[in-house]
VOBA-1610 file (N, C-alpha, C; in pm, whole numbers, padded with zeros to 5 digits, always signed):
BEGIN
Met-01006-01903+00918Met-01127-01799+00891Met-01179-01841+00770Asp-01307-01821+00766Asp-01391-01827+00594Asp-01283-01811+00492Arg-01324-01914+00412Arg-01263-01866+00285Arg-01329-01727+00142Ala-01214-01649+00146Ala-01269-01523+00070Ala-01121-01527-00041Ala-01180-01473-00142Ala-01062-01415-00240Ala-01061-01304-00292Ile-00991-01251-00371Ile-00957-01137-00433Ile-00950-01196-00662Ile-01105-01160-00674Ile-01102-01210-00808Ile-01079-01112-00922Gly-01126-00972-00880Gly-01088-00904-01041Gly-01003-00744-00965Leu-00933-00677-01070Leu-00890-00585-00987Leu-00873-00472-01128Gly-00824-00364-01122Gly-00781-00232-01206Gly-00781-00130-01142Met-00700-00018-01194Met-00609+00077-01157Met-00578+00165-01267Thr-00568+00304-01255Thr-00505+00394-01325Thr-00418+00432-01379Arg-00324+00428-01431Arg-00168+00497-01431Arg-00155+00613-01329Ile-00074+00570-01240Ile-00046+00682-01155Ile+00027+00810-01230Glu+00001+00904-01208Glu+00058+00972-01248Glu+00089+01132-01171Ala+00185+01237-01214Ala+00134+01342-01127Ala+00076+01447-01103Asn-00022+01433-01212Asn-00123+01499-01271Asn-00212+01484-01376Lys-00332+01401-01282Lys-00446+01380-01402Lys-00532+01523-01413Val-00491+01618-01489Val-00571+01706-01485Val-00701+01701-01533Arg-00730+01588-01652Arg-00824+01590-01760Arg-00926+01483-01656Asp-00913+01455-01543Asp-01002+01345-01457Asp-01016+01359-01326Thr-01161+01405-01337Thr-01219+01407-01191Thr-01237+01277-01119Phe-01233+01275-00954Phe-01220+01166-00910Phe-01318+01057-00950Ala-01452+01078-01023Ala-01568+01012-01038Ala-01462+00945-01172Asp-01391+01035-01284Asp-01302+00989-01372Asp-01235+00827-01338Met-01135+00898-01229Met-01087+00746-01225Met-01121+00643-01167Ala-01259+00655-01061Ala-01307+00530-01065Ala-01384+00459-01134Trp-01445+00617-01212Trp-01503+00463-01362Trp-01441+00412-01415Glu-01309+00443-01443Glu-01207+00396-01521Glu-01125+00243-01409Ala-01084+00247-01325Ala-01045+00132-01232Ala-01175+00020-01192Val-01261+00095-01176Val-01388-00044-01179Val-01410-00104-01295Asn-01454-00070-01395Asn-01488-00141-01511Asn-01347-00181-01568Lys-01217-00128-01540Lys-01123-00245-01578Lys-01143-00386-01454Ala-01161-00369-01335Ala-01183-00476-01209Ala-01293-00525-01257Leu-01407-00505-01330Leu-01565-00592-01354Leu-01488-00705-01467Ser-01412-00578-01546Ser-01348-00673-01690Ser-01274-00775-01638Asp-01168-00753-01576Asp-01069-00860-01503Asp-01177-00954-01441Ala-01216-00981-01369Ala-01313-01081-01324Ala-01412-01132-01392Gly-01475-01073-01486Gly-01545-01129-01612Gly-01678-01079-01549Met-01740-01011-01510Met-01840-00933-01392Met-01862-00835-01495Thr-02010-00780-01477Thr-02074-00693-01469Thr-02107-00605-01315Ile-02170-00539-01350Ile-02185-00430-01194Ile-02284-00488-01124Asp-02406-00556-01212Asp-02506-00623-01142Asp-02442-00774-01042Asp-02346-00829-01083Asp-02329-00911-01012Asp-02218-00899-00885Ile-02228-00740-00872Ile-02179-00687-00715Ile-02282-00661-00611Asp-02261-00722-00507Asp-02319-00675-00422Asp-02368-00568-00342Asn-02224-00537-00282Asn-02232-00397-00245Asn-02095-00368-00279Val-02092-00224-00164Val-01969-00162-00296Val-01922-00037-00087Val-01785-00050-00135Val-01680+00063-00068Val-01651+00116-00106Thr-01611+00275-00058Thr-01537+00351-00103Thr-01415+00397-00022Thr-01309+00395-00047Thr-01244+00478+00061Thr-01205+00597+00005Ser-01133+00704+00072Ser-01163+00846+00056Ser-01081+00918+00188Asn-01067+01051+00163Asn-01026+01141+00255Asn-01074+01246+00222Asp-01152+01340+00346Asp-01161+01455+00298Asp-01122+01603+00283Phe-00990+01556+00389Phe-00875+01661+00343Phe-00799+01623+00241Trp-00737+01510+00181Trp-00709+01494+00067Trp-00781+01500-00081Asp-00913+01520-00050Asp-01002+01516-00138Asp-01108+01688-00160Gly-01032+01782-00017Gly-01060+01906-00048Gly-01266+01943-00013Arg-01327+01828+00048Arg-01428+01845+00026Arg-01510+01731+00112Thr-01618+01822+00204Thr-01658+01710+00269Thr-01738+01607+00227Ile-01745+01479+00324Ile-01832+01347+00262Ile-01800+01319+00124Ser-01621+01315+00120Ser-01582+01288-00016Ser-01603+01164-00100Cys-01704+01046-00017Cys-01721+00947-00080Cys-01799+00941-00155Met-01900+01069-00172Met-02030+01118-00246Met-01953+01134-00392Ala-01846+01173-00447Ala-01802+01217-00519Ala-01752+01092-00587Val-01750+00953-00554Val-01735+00849-00629Val-01800+00762-00626Gly-01916+00767-00555Gly-02017+00640-00553Gly-02089+00607-00667Asp-02150+00714-00759Asp-02200+00663-00898Asp-02120+00615-00941Ala-01982+00626-00981Ala-01910+00603-01047Ala-01831+00482-01076Ser-01837+00437-00888Ser-01843+00279-00842Ser-01928+00217-00812Gly-02087+00270-00929Gly-02152+00175-00925Gly-02212+00110-00845Ala-02283+00228-00717Ala-02345+00213-00626Ala-02452+00201-00617Lys-02537+00259-00750Lys-02722+00249-00767Lys-02798+00141-00720His-02850+00176-00645His-02956+00041-00590His-02867-00055-00536Lys-02769-00016-00453Lys-02668-00101-00369Lys-02634-00081-00236Asn-02614-00132-00163Asn-02526-00103-00025Asn-02426-00045-00050Ile-02402+00076+00030Ile-02248+00170-00036Ile-02214+00194+00100Ser-02099+00216+00154Ser-02018+00244+00237Ser-01940+00319+00267Cys-01855+00376+00316Cys-01708+00479+00323Cys-01628+00408+00398Cys-01472+00394+00387Cys-01368+00421+00462Cys-01278+00516+00476Glu-01223+00578+00569Glu-01161+00719+00535Glu-01038+00666+00574Gly-00917+00656+00507Gly-00773+00593+00500Gly-00732+00507+00417Asp-00624+00456+00445Asp-00552+00371+00354Asp-00634+00267+00276Gly-00631+00232+00162Gly-00734+00152+00078Gly-00711+00022+00139Thr-00595-00033+00202Thr-00584-00191+00289Thr-00685-00183+00354Phe-00702-00034+00462Phe-00833-00052+00554Phe-00982-00067+00502Gly-01005-00026+00404Gly-01117-00016+00319Gly-01148-00144+00310Ala-01064-00249+00235Ala-01042-00342+00169Ala-01061-00443+00260Phe-01035-00399+00419Phe-01037-00509+00526Phe-01218-00492+00537Tyr-01244-00382+00564Tyr-01437-00339+00581Tyr-01479-00423+00484Gly-01406-00430+00372Gly-01504-00523+00223Gly-01515-00631+00289Leu-01407-00703+00337Leu-01342-00819+00411Leu-01461-00866+00502Thr-01489-00804+00564Thr-01601-00837+00689Thr-01737-00846+00629Arg-01764-00767+00525Arg-01863-00758+00525Arg-01929-00948+00389Ile-01773-00943+00346Ile-01828-01055+00306Ile-01808-01180+00403Leu-01733-01168+00513Leu-01744-01279+00566Leu-01876-01282+00703Ser-01937-01140+00678Ser-02009-01174+00775Ser-02150-01234+00700Gly-02125-01294+00580Gly-02247-01400+00536Gly-02310-01342+00473Ser-02357-01201+00496Ser-02464-01093+00422Ser-02436-01078+00274Tyr-02337-01077+00208Tyr-02275-01010+00099Tyr-02155-01133+00020Gly-02217-01165-00102Gly-02122-01257-00194Gly-02014-01190-00221Thr-01980-01095-00290Thr-01917-01004-00341Thr-01905-00838-00291Thr-01773-00811-00322Thr-01783-00636-00236Thr-01693-00619-00315Leu-01705-00488-00403Leu-01658-00382-00466Leu-01582-00317-00337Val-01445-00242-00413Val-01381-00198-00273Val-01330-00086-00386Thr-01280+00054-00407Thr-01219+00183-00482Thr-01192+00240-00343Ala-01096+00295-00386Ala-00932+00383-00332Ala-00922+00526-00443His-00901+00650-00441His-00834+00737-00519His-00812+00878-00453Ser-00682+00859-00507Ser-00672+01040-00392Ser-00604+01134-00544Lys-00626+01265-00532Lys-00528+01340-00630Lys-00438+01464-00549Gly-00316+01358-00549Gly-00233+01499-00442Gly-00209+01595-00567Ser-00194+01610-00641Ser-00220+01742-00720Ser-00260+01851-00701Glu-00397+01807-00674Glu-00531+01936-00567Glu-00498+01931-00449Ser-00390+01910-00368Ser-00346+01930-00255Ser-00255+01968-00217Ile-00210+02026-00058Ile-00105+02093-00050Ile-00083+02020+00098Ser+00008+01888+00012Ser+00048+01799+00136Ser+00076+01824+00313Ser+00182+01984+00268Ser+00226+02007+00375Ser+00141+02052+00478Leu+00038+02096+00430Leu-00080+02185+00516Leu-00195+02056+00610Ile-00177+01947+00482Ile-00281+01846+00505Ile-00218+01768+00675Thr-00119+01714+00625Thr-00055+01607+00711Thr+00002+01684+00860Asn+00007+01884+00875Asn+00023+01934+00940Asn-00084+01883+01028Ala-00190+01886+00992Ala-00329+01877+01018Ala-00375+01724+01138Ser-00243+01644+01076Ser-00318+01521+01173Ser-00235+01564+01291Phe-00142+01647+01346Phe-00101+01643+01480Phe-00189+01708+01575Asp-00147+01641+01686Asp-00243+01741+01827Asp-00280+01890+01774Pro-00369+01930+01834Pro-00391+02091+01844Pro-00367+02173+01881Ile-00246+02118+01964Ile-00245+02210+02151Ile-00103+02195+02152Tyr-00040+02089+02135Tyr+00120+02086+02147Tyr+00165+02081+02066Asp+00140+01999+01929Asp+00266+01992+01834Asp+00182+02057+01686Arg+00098+02054+01624Arg+00079+02171+01483Arg+00123+02264+01479Gly+00139+02365+01614Gly+00176+02489+01633Gly+00320+02453+01534Leu+00367+02377+01599Leu+00529+02386+01590Leu+00565+02374+01417Gly+00458+02338+01368Gly+00457+02377+01194Gly+00521+02181+01114Met+00496+02076+01222Met+00625+02015+01149Met+00489+01942+01044Asp+00533+01842+00978Asp+00440+01777+00853Asp+00509+01583+00846Met+00430+01525+00770Met+00418+01394+00777Met+00642+01392+00726Ile+00653+01484+00663Ile+00782+01481+00588Ile+00919+01527+00726Ser+00924+01579+00790Ser+00928+01663+00882Ser+00970+01537+00999Ala+00858+01482+01062Ala+00825+01350+01150Ala+00873+01246+01119Ser+00856+01168+00969Ser+00916+01051+00909Ser+01112+01087+00909Ala+01131+01219+00889Ala+01304+01217+00868Ala+01312+01226+01079Met+01222+01225+01112Met+01261+01252+01293Met+01327+01040+01297Gln+01176+00970+01272Gln+01190+00840+01276Gln+01292+00803+01227Ala+01299+00817+01039Ala+01458+00794+01040Ala+01546+00824+01081Arg+01612+00883+01152Arg+01725+00947+01207Arg+01726+00858+01348Ala+01582+00831+01417Ala+01607+00727+01546Ala+01580+00640+01451Tyr+01579+00541+01294Tyr+01621+00427+01334Tyr+01742+00398+01317Met+01780+00471+01169Met+01924+00489+01165Met+02022+00503+01282Asn+01985+00585+01397Asn+02047+00569+01500Asn+02105+00424+01612Arg+01973+00364+01576Arg+01962+00229+01652Arg+01998+00128+01590Thr+01962+00126+01484Thr+02000+00024+01401Thr+02152+00012+01326Lys+02200+00161+01290Lys+02309+00167+01232Lys+02335+00143+01060Thr+02163+00132+01019Thr+02187+00168+00886Thr+02204+00307+00827Thr+02298+00267+00718Thr+02350+00414+00646Thr+02315+00445+00537Pro+02331+00576+00534Pro+02187+00654+00388Pro+02236+00602+00303Glu+02367+00496+00252Glu+02360+00479+00116Glu+02247+00314+00130Gln+02277+00283+00221Gln+02134+00148+00222Gln+02033+00180+00216Met+01978+00307+00279Met+01837+00361+00245Met+01843+00443+00085Ala+01953+00452+00046Ala+01964+00511-00144Ala+01970+00418-00184Leu+01983+00241-00145Leu+01959+00200-00240Leu+01825+00157-00250Val+01767+00155-00195Val+01614+00124-00145Val+01520+00226-00296Ser+01569+00335-00263Ser+01541+00402-00398Ser+01555+00352-00523Val+01727+00312-00547Val+01789+00260-00633Val+01710+00134-00712Lys+01706+00016-00645Lys+01608-00055-00664Lys+01439-00035-00689Asn+01388+00083-00621Asn+01270+00090-00669Asn+01216+00154-00764His+01297+00234-00764His+01286+00337-00905His+01315+00269-01040Gly+01409+00125-01022Gly+01460+00075-01163Gly+01359-00074-01167Asn+01276-00083-01044Asn+01219-00196-01097Asn+01040-00086-01158Ala+01027-00002-01134Ala+00916+00067-01198Ala+00991+00080-01324Ile+01075+00086-01398Ile+01111+00080-01575Ile+01055-00020-01626Arg+01015-00145-01536Arg+00933-00230-01555Arg+00761-00192-01586Asn+00760-00147-01529Asn+00580-00087-01480Asn+00535-00022-01574Pro+00411-00025-01640Pro+00389+00092-01731Pro+00264+00142-01645Tyr+00262+00130-01517Tyr+00174+00187-01476Tyr+00219+00308-01378Ala+00377+00293-01354Ala+00436+00373-01295Ala+00461+00520-01330Gln+00485+00580-01176Gln+00477+00753-01261Gln+00651+00787-01288Leu+00760+00729-01233Leu+00850+00754-01201Leu+00947+00670-01213Pro+00960+00618-01324Pro+01053+00461-01358Pro+01209+00539-01366Met+01279+00468-01311Met+01426+00592-01324Met+01551+00465-01252Lys+01646+00506-01382Lys+01758+00447-01376Lys+01879+00570-01285Ile+01869+00499-01201Ile+01986+00646-01090Ile+02055+00516-00993Thr+02179+00599-00963Thr+02232+00549-00890Thr+02257+00619-00737Val+02324+00489-00611Val+02300+00545-00523Val+02336+00727-00437Asp+02463+00733-00547Asp+02546+00882-00585Asp+02427+00967-00587Asp+02368+00953-00672Asp+02245+01051-00726Asp+02147+01046-00644Val+02124+00967-00588Val+02040+00961-00427Val+02080+01077-00295Leu+02194+01058-00273Leu+02274+01136-00217Leu+02285+01251-00253Lys+02321+01298-00362Lys+02338+01462-00405Lys+02202+01556-00418Ser+02066+01455-00478Ser+01991+01527-00450Ser+01934+01633-00317Glu+01861+01699-00362Glu+01773+01763-00286Glu+01802+01778-00090Met+01849+01828+00002Met+01789+01748+00139Met+01667+01847+00155Ile+01581+01726+00188Ile+01432+01783+00212Ile+01409+01797+00326Ala+01478+01721+00425Ala+01470+01700+00577Ala+01551+01629+00624Asp+01715+01607+00704Asp+01776+01550+00732Asp+01713+01434+00797Pro+01763+01322+00788Pro+01839+01293+00693Pro+01797+01236+00525Leu+01655+01306+00490Leu+01592+01256+00347Leu+01624+01356+00284His+01656+01311+00152His+01676+01367+00019His+01566+01360-00084Lys+01569+01428-00174Lys+01445+01419-00228Lys+01420+01275-00296Leu+01515+01213-00332Leu+01492+01086-00402Leu+01461+00960-00282Asp+01501+01007-00154Asp+01456+00902-00056Asp+01311+00903-00031Cys+01230+01043-00114Cys+01075+01055-00076Cys+01004+01047-00183Ser+00844+00996-00157Ser+00761+00935-00257Ser+00715+01052-00329Pro+00683+01058-00445Pro+00652+01153-00558Pro+00517+01215-00495Val+00438+01305-00507Val+00325+01364-00548Val+00229+01305-00652Ser+00152+01246-00633Ser+00059+01169-00745Ser-00115+01179-00726Asp-00164+01090-00840Asp-00283+01081-00890Asp-00303+00960-00921Gly-00401+00920-00852Gly-00458+00752-00926Gly-00578+00675-00787Cys-00678+00571-00906Cys-00752+00498-00802Cys-00706+00374-00857Cys-00752+00272-00756Cys-00790+00120-00759Cys-00840+00077-00686Ala-00906-00027-00787Ala-01047-00090-00735Ala-01019-00242-00694Ile-01059-00318-00667Ile-01034-00458-00620Ile-01195-00549-00600Ile-01228-00662-00659Ile-01331-00739-00612Ile-01336-00835-00508Ile-01416-00870-00409Ile-01367-00927-00318Ile-01488-01007-00306Ala-01483-01194-00289Ala-01581-01247-00316Ala-01536-01377-00206Asn-01667-01458-00203Asn-01695-01548-00121Asn-01661-01677-00148Glu-01647-01788-00155Glu-01601-01915-00197Glu-01690-01977-00284Asp-01754-01958-00286Asp-01867-01987-00394Asp-01854-01913-00494Arg-01882-01755-00488Arg-01902-01638-00588Arg-01768-01694-00650Ala-01660-01706-00562Ala-01523-01644-00653Ala-01465-01766-00779Thr-01526-01891-00735Thr-01481-01984-00831Thr-01567-02015-00970Lys-01679-01888-00952Lys-01784-01887-01019Lys-01755-01775-01169Tyr-01695-01689-01121Tyr-01603-01571-01216Tyr-01506-01565-01259Thr-01407-01629-01191Thr-01265-01627-01250Thr-01152-01781-01253Lys-01123-01872-01325Lys-01034-01928-01253Lys-00918-01931-01194Thr-00884-01780-01161Thr-00711-01784-01075Thr-00765-01679-00978Pro-00873-01710-00858Pro-00898-01644-00781Pro-00756-01664-00679Val-00707-01552-00605Val-00652-01522-00537Val-00635-01507-00394Trp-00642-01629-00292Trp-00730-01632-00166Trp-00676-01529-00070Ile-00755-01472+00014Ile-00681-01423+00149Ile-00676-01519+00276Lys-00589-01524+00347Lys-00503-01641+00408Lys-00543-01597+00544Gly-00495-01486+00565Gly-00497-01374+00674Gly-00489-01240+00603Val-00519-01170+00771Val-00561-01002+00795Val-00483-00977+00904Ser-00449-00808+00921Ser-00462-00788+01044Ser-00429-00623+01051Phe-00488-00586+01133Phe-00443-00424+01150Phe-00427-00413+01294Cys-00370-00324+01371Cys-00327-00289+01470Cys-00281-00091+01443Ser-00306-00038+01562Ser-00259+00097+01609Ser-00206+00110+01728Asp-00120+00229+01707Asp+00004+00224+01802Asp-00050+00397+01884Ser+00024+00425+01994Ser-00020+00563+02013Ser-00024+00664+01937Phe-00137+00785+01969Phe-00137+00872+01830Phe+00016+00983+01844Phe+00034+00979+01972Phe+00128+01106+02034Phe+00299+01017+01996Leu+00387+01158+01922Leu+00498+01040+01868Leu+00578+01047+02013Gly+00557+01117+02098Gly+00649+01162+02213Gly+00636+00978+02266Asp+00502+00965+02283Asp+00456+00822+02363Asp+00532+00664+02300Arg+00591+00696+02173Arg+00656+00589+02066Arg+00785+00581+02065Asp+00852+00485+02076Asp+00990+00454+02030Asp+00930+00450+01808Leu+00974+00518+01798Leu+01009+00573+01645Leu+01085+00503+01569Ser+01154+00464+01667Ser+01238+00345+01571Ser+01236+00206+01513Gln+01110+00183+01624Gln+01077+00056+01602Gln+00895+00054+01564Ala+00861-00054+01511Ala+00698-00016+01469Ala+00593-00169+01563Pro+00554-00151+01714Pro+00558-00235+01727Pro+00378-00268+01665Ser+00306-00174+01646Ser+00210-00230+01592Ser+00206-00274+01432Leu+00293-00312+01389Leu+00323-00346+01302Leu+00348-00518+01296Lys+00390-00527+01423Lys+00521-00681+01436Lys+00337-00713+01523Ala+00288-00668+01590Ala+00170-00729+01574Ala+00031-00742+01493Ala+00042-00656+01371Ala-00087-00686+01327Ala-00020-00816+01220Ala+00157-00831+01189Ala+00181-00892+01139Ala+00129-01066+01184Lys+00159-01078+01307Lys+00170-01174+01411Lys+00073-01234+01382Lys-00054-01141+01433Lys-00191-01195+01360Lys-00192-01259+01242Ala-00196-01126+01149Ala-00217-01222+00994Ala-00127-01384+00985Tyr-00015-01330+01025Tyr+00075-01528+01014Tyr+00003-01573+01042Asp-00040-01591+01157Asp-00114-01677+01276Asp-00208-01716+01162Met-00323-01624+01169Met-00438-01661+01057Met-00396-01765+00928Ala-00251-01738+00897Ala-00269-01753+00754Ala-00180-01917+00783Gly-00102-01944+00917Gly-00022-02085+00894Gly+00097-02034+00933Ile+00148-01886+00902Ile+00292-01887+00846Ile+00381-01899+00998Lys+00481-02001+01016Lys+00540-01998+01100Lys+00687-01953+01106Asn+00763-01943+00991Asn+00859-01886+00968Asn+00830-01760+00842Pro+00797-01668+00840Pro+00740-01549+00735Pro+00855-01520+00629Gly+01037-01505+00686Gly+01098-01482+00586Gly+01162-01612+00495Lys+01077-01714+00514Lys+01110-01833+00412Lys+01012-01896+00376Glu+00865-01817+00415Glu+00805-01870+00351Glu+00706-01762+00303Ile+00748-01616+00296Ile+00669-01519+00211Ile+00776-01542+00084Asp+00666-01517-00068Asp+00755-01497-00135Asp+00823-01408-00277Leu+00703-01285-00184Leu+00734-01136-00289Leu+00653-01033-00150Ala+00674-00937-00115Ala+00609-00875-00019Ala+00579-00670-00125Glu+00520-00671-00099Glu+00444-00521-00147Glu+00457-00411-00027Leu+00540-00325-00012Leu+00546-00254+00147Leu+00536-00092+00080Tyr+00475-00026+00209Tyr+00431+00106+00178Tyr+00549+00202+00172Asp+00660+00185+00082Asp+00729+00307+00107Asp+00707+00421+00046Ala+00693+00482+00184Ala+00639+00616+00128Ala+00787+00751+00171Phe+00880+00646+00198Phe+01025+00701+00229Phe+01134+00543+00266Ser+01263+00579+00164Ser+01308+00489+00173Ser+01364+00420+00262Tyr+01379+00466+00406Tyr+01381+00363+00511Tyr+01250+00286+00532Gln+01136+00357+00558Gln+01010+00274+00554Gln+01033+00110+00497Glu+01086+00110+00374Glu+01142-00004+00332Glu+01192-00156+00428Leu+01250-00049+00495Leu+01387-00149+00558Leu+01325-00143+00666Met+01297-00096+00772Met+01227-00068+00909Met+01095-00149+00902Trp+01005-00155+00818Trp+00899-00228+00795Trp+00933-00373+00783Leu+01048-00440+00689Leu+01114-00552+00627Leu+01116-00609+00765Glu+01169-00532+00903Glu+01243-00608+00963Glu+01103-00632+01102Ala+01036-00507+01102Ala+00920-00533+01187Ala+00791-00666+01128Leu+00786-00661+01016Leu+00735-00771+00926Leu+00816-00907+00934Gly+00933-00944+01060Gly+00985-01058+01068Gly+01061-01121+00938Leu+01076-00977+00813Leu+01119-01070+00703Leu+01279-01036+00713Ala+01314-00956+00819Ala+01441-00986+00807Ala+01472-00955+00949Gly+01623-00994+00994Gly+01695-00979+01119Gly+01680-00858+01165Asp+01654-00796+01281Asp+01603-00649+01342Asp+01769-00602+01330Gly+01795-00420+01217Gly+01906-00406+01210Gly+01964-00487+01040Lys+01914-00563+01002Lys+01966-00662+00905Lys+01880-00633+00773Ala+01851-00579+00770Ala+01756-00533+00638Ala+01840-00487+00469Gly+01888-00367+00611Gly+02002-00308+00510Gly+02108-00390+00434Lys+02165-00487+00477Lys+02280-00556+00430Lys+02235-00664+00367Glu+02087-00735+00415Glu+02029-00806+00288Glu+02004-00763+00183Leu+01980-00577+00200Leu+01956-00557+00025Leu+02070-00515-00056Glu+02179-00477+00010Glu+02297-00502-00023Glu+02348-00601-00084Asp+02263-00776-00079Asp+02324-00881-00068Asp+02216-00919-00192Gly+02177-00819-00199Gly+02042-00895-00357Gly+01917-00975-00301Arg+01935-00957-00191Arg+01779-01040-00125Arg+01654-01024-00217Tyr+01644-00849-00217Tyr+01508-00789-00220Tyr+01519-00732-00351Asp+01580-00788-00463Asp+01554-00745-00611Asp+01468-00836-00676Leu+01435-00840-00788Leu+01328-00862-00855Leu+01360-01036-00859Gly+01507-01062-00914Gly+01552-01179-00899Gly+01609-01241-00751Gly+01595-01164-00643Gly+01642-01215-00514Gly+01533-01326-00433Ala+01587-01399-00352Ala+01506-01479-00234Ala+01393-01434-00211Leu+01339-01276-00180Leu+01271-01234-00134Leu+01228-01070-00224Pro+01205-01098-00352Pro+01166-00982-00447Pro+01070-00865-00332Val+01082-00742-00324Val+00994-00674-00257Val+01019-00501-00321Asn+00856-00503-00317Asn+00881-00367-00430Asn+00901-00409-00584Ala+00825-00519-00613Ala+00888-00519-00777Ala+00800-00469-00873Ser+00673-00383-00774Ser+00634-00274-00902Ser+00659-00133-00905Gly+00755-00168-00837Gly+00852-00014-00810Gly+00814+00067-00663Gly+00731+00034-00619Gly+00625+00042-00506Gly+00551+00219-00464Leu+00584+00275-00358Leu+00569+00401-00380Leu+00615+00538-00411Leu+00757+00476-00382Leu+00858+00585-00443Leu+00879+00598-00580Ser+00822+00507-00657Ser+00766+00541-00777Ser+00648+00597-00829Gly+00545+00638-00732Gly+00449+00661-00740Gly+00344+00680-00638His+00347+00731-00594His+00216+00763-00439His+00067+00817-00430Pro-00047+00782-00484Pro-00168+00800-00482Pro-00221+00833-00335Val-00153+00873-00237Val-00205+00826-00074Val-00279+00757-00026Ile-00450+00790-00068Ile-00518+00711-00026Ile-00561+00561-00075Ala-00466+00566-00207Ala-00521+00412-00307Ala-00398+00366-00269Ala-00311+00414-00218Ala-00117+00327-00194Ala-00161+00179-00215Gly-00204+00175-00047Gly-00220+00050+00029Gly-00320-00063-00101Leu-00393-00002-00090Leu-00493-00084-00209Leu-00448-00160-00331Ile-00330-00065-00425Ile-00262-00082-00483Ile-00142-00197-00424Arg-00118-00198-00289Arg+00009-00276-00276Arg-00112-00457-00288Ile-00184-00443-00246Ile-00299-00547-00263Ile-00272-00563-00427Ala-00321-00474-00475Ala-00362-00572-00660Ala-00211-00604-00654Glu-00124-00512-00651Glu+00007-00537-00714Glu+00069-00720-00665Ala+00022-00736-00531Ala+00068-00910-00532Ala-00014-00950-00562Val-00148-00964-00577Val-00246-01018-00707Val-00171-01079-00802Lys-00169-00976-00864Lys-00037-00982-01015Lys+00005-01083-00981Gln+00110-01052-00914Gln+00216-01142-00906Gln+00202-01274-00839Ile+00090-01339-00799Ile+00043-01459-00753Ile-00009-01487-00869Arg-00099-01461-00961Arg-00173-01465-01080Arg-00084-01495-01177Gly+00038-01435-01182Gly+00158-01454-01303Gly+00142-01344-01388Asp+00086-01183-01366Asp+00010-01117-01459Asp+00110-00980-01441Ala+00173-00999-01383Ala+00305-00883-01365Ala+00417-00801-01489Gly+00353-00908-01581Gly+00511-00883-01721Gly+00585-00859-01710Lys+00651-00747-01734Lys+00808-00781-01733Lys+00870-00756-01580Tyr+00778-00713-01461Tyr+00802-00704-01327Tyr+00772-00858-01269Gln+00733-00957-01352Gln+00698-01084-01237Gln+00815-01164-01212Ala+00779-01149-01044Ala+00905-01282-01034Ala+00829-01440-01011Asp+00952-01491-01007Asp+00945-01649-01046Asp+00903-01713-00884Gly+00772-01814-00886Gly+00753-01846-00807Gly+00637-01794-00720Val+00621-01717-00738Val+00517-01642-00614Val+00374-01723-00589Arg+00370-01765-00502Arg+00248-01825-00398Arg+00170-01769-00326Leu+00272-01722-00217Leu+00250-01691-00158Leu+00267-01487-00117Ala+00198-01411-00108Ala+00272-01261-00104Ala+00203-01137+00008Leu+00249-01061+00061Leu+00239-01004+00190Leu+00208-00867+00151Ala+00080-00791+00158Ala+00074-00638+00105Ala+00050-00568+00251Gln+00107-00440+00262Gln+00087-00354+00341Gln+00075-00271+00323Gly-00004-00153+00416Gly-00054+00005+00405Gly-00056+00046+00558Leu-00023+00163+00578Leu-00073+00218+00727Leu-00167+00393+00679Asn-00203+00405+00801Asn-00277+00506+00843Asn-00158+00611+00942Gly-00200+00703+00949Gly-00105+00795+01071Gly+00012+00810+01050Leu+00083+00899+01183Leu+00220+00946+01151Leu+00291+00858+01170Cys+00393+00872+01122Cys+00497+00770+01121Cys+00471+00667+01145Gly+00391+00604+01070Gly+00310+00463+01064Gly+00247+00426+01197Gln+00120+00513+01238Gln+00143+00513+01354Gln-00018+00364+01332Ser-00084+00355+01261Ser-00163+00247+01198Ser-00126+00142+01085His-00090+00014+01091His-00071-00064+00997His-00160-00192+00993Cys-00160-00228+00862Cys-00265-00366+00819Cys-00202-00402+00684Val-00216-00566+00772Val-00124-00642+00686Val-00212-00747+00625Trp-00205-00790+00488Trp-00266-00905+00412Trp-00158-00994+00369Ile-00235-01121+00401Ile-00104-01227+00340Ile-00207-01304+00233Leu-00189-01322+00091Leu-00231-01377+00027Leu-00188-01471-00079Gly-00273-01578-00128Gly-00189-01685-00188Gly-00267-01774-00278Lys-00193-01854-00355Lys-00239-01905-00492Lys-00353-02015-00450Asp-00355-02088-00327Asp-00414-02222-00272Asp-00485-02145-00172Lys-00606-02256-00127Lys-00680-02228-00066Lys-00620-02221+00094
//
């Protein structure tokens, strides 16, 4: 692929309720931080892509709420509906088309102003499934159970994901839920949907993120620390849950393979230095690690117990605290990209991992990981 890089990033703190901030306020903060980070002004931005969702924002044409705050005046602007990794993918294609030199991508969400169970219930088929009253949590509980049955992953191993990620969040000033907890704390927390306890689930969150993508010529003009996009791909599975084996994630496997091939990666478990994954629920971190080829099938739980995915381990995963420590839905994947960029630049502060040159970021759309987007980012071209 042609060379493009991420040259700026900005984000708000992730909080349970940003009652004093509108969507535009959050976007304004994140965009100006990204411009400052890149050493740019809005005049240096060629076009803008905003990422939002009408359901989560509670309004039609939700992108209009953040267009002005994203600096779109007199610029080509477009909207992507879904996770921020997909919005960033769209922004990247605009760079690779040769039509633009720089693209600003934003993603925002205010879960505090939403009723997630109603919104995610509307994701189901209206004829057969929606009337059952299912939502994302109950569907994910079904997936967790299917995954556990197939791989023999234990509740204790799932709980350890929560322990690790909340512990990592203690070092991250932007995280919503920094906590020092134990496996026993997780297993004794309220059962939300068997087998998912409250501390197996990510919280309701508000937040916004912005990144700036540039072509090779422009990337080195503004910053001395561009982070190069080595490979990126997305893939979607069947919409109907009954048409899928919920214990596996073939769309993630397919997306990862394409991204790895693009980046020239032959052995991801040894070549990737750090991963920021979409851990909306504790089991997902383990399941996604296996689908990404970063762990053997059914082996991620044991490797977690052995410390492989700790901040000081061989492959740190969600060093930032992940989504279990703060989950602004639409911005979640874009934040994963931003956190990976921080690690490669060495800017992650107290949660900086050692020697990160190649990192993976993942986002998803749809029920039980229907669609996945995988980004491979590197220090070198």
